C-alpha positions in Angstrom: 0.1 -0.1 0.3 1.1 3.7 -0.7 1.9 5.9 2.5 2.1 9.2 2.2 3.4 11.5 5.3 2.7 15.2 4.8 3.5 18.3 6.7 2.8 21.5 6.0 5.8 22.5 4.6 7.0 19.0 3.0 6.3 15.7 2.4 8.4 13.6 5.0 7.9 10.1 3.5 6.4 8.5 0.5 6.5 4.9 -0.5 5.0 1.4 -0.4 4.7 -0.4 3.1 3.1 -3.2 4.3 2.0 -1.8 7.8 1.3 1.4 9.4 0.6 2.0 13.3 -0.4 5.5 14.3 -0.8 7.4 17.5 -4.6 7.6 17.5 -6.4 10.0 19.6 -7.9 7.4 22.0 -5.2 4.7 21.4 -2.9 3.6 18.9 -3.6 1.4 15.8 -2.4 -0.3 13.0 -3.1 -0.3 9.2 -2.8 -3.1 6.9 -3.4 -3.8 3.3 -7.2 -4.0 2.4 -7.7 -1.8 5.7 -11.5 -0.3 5.9 -11.5 3.0 4.8 -11.1 5.1 7.7 -10.2 8.9 8.8 -9.2 9.7 12.3 -7.4 12.1 14.3 -3.8 11.5 15.8 -2.0 12.6 18.6 1.3 13.5 19.4 3.5 10.3 18.7 5.7 8.2 16.8 4.7 6.7 13.5 6.1 3.2 12.9 6.5 1.8 9.4 7.5 -1.5 8.1 8.7 -1.0 4.2 7.7 -3.3 1.5 11.3 -4.6 1.7 11.0 -5.3 5.5 12.9 -2.5 6.6 11.1 -0.4 9.9 11.4 3.2 10.3 9.5 5.8 12.7 8.7 9.3 12.5 7.6 11.8 15.2 4.5 14.0 14.5 3.2 16.4 16.5 -0.5 15.4 15.7 -2.8 15.7 12.5 -5.0 13.4 10.8 -4.7 10.2 8.9 -7.0 9.0 5.8 -6.9 5.6 4.3 -8.6 4.6 1.2 -7.9 1.7 -1.6 -4.5 0.9 0.3 -3.5 5.0 -0.2 -2.4 5.7 3.6 -2.3 9.6 3.7 -1.2 11.2 7.3 -1.6 15.1 7.3 1.0 16.1 10.2 0.5 19.3 12.6 2.4 21.8 11.5 3.5 22.8 15.3 
């Protein structure tokens, strides 16, 4: 699935991933391939991803919103 992490001033990450772990406002959650469509708010925390090649990466965000539809995940990170 395609993941994009976008901040107000730049694209932080864009690439194929197999897992995205997110800091949801109420609790953390994961998105895997063929996940149901979702829009959720995010709190300050870390976004953990597993890239298509198996490498793990971690990004810190100050909060934001995530949308997943048709295996395209977009994280809009706050600018704070």
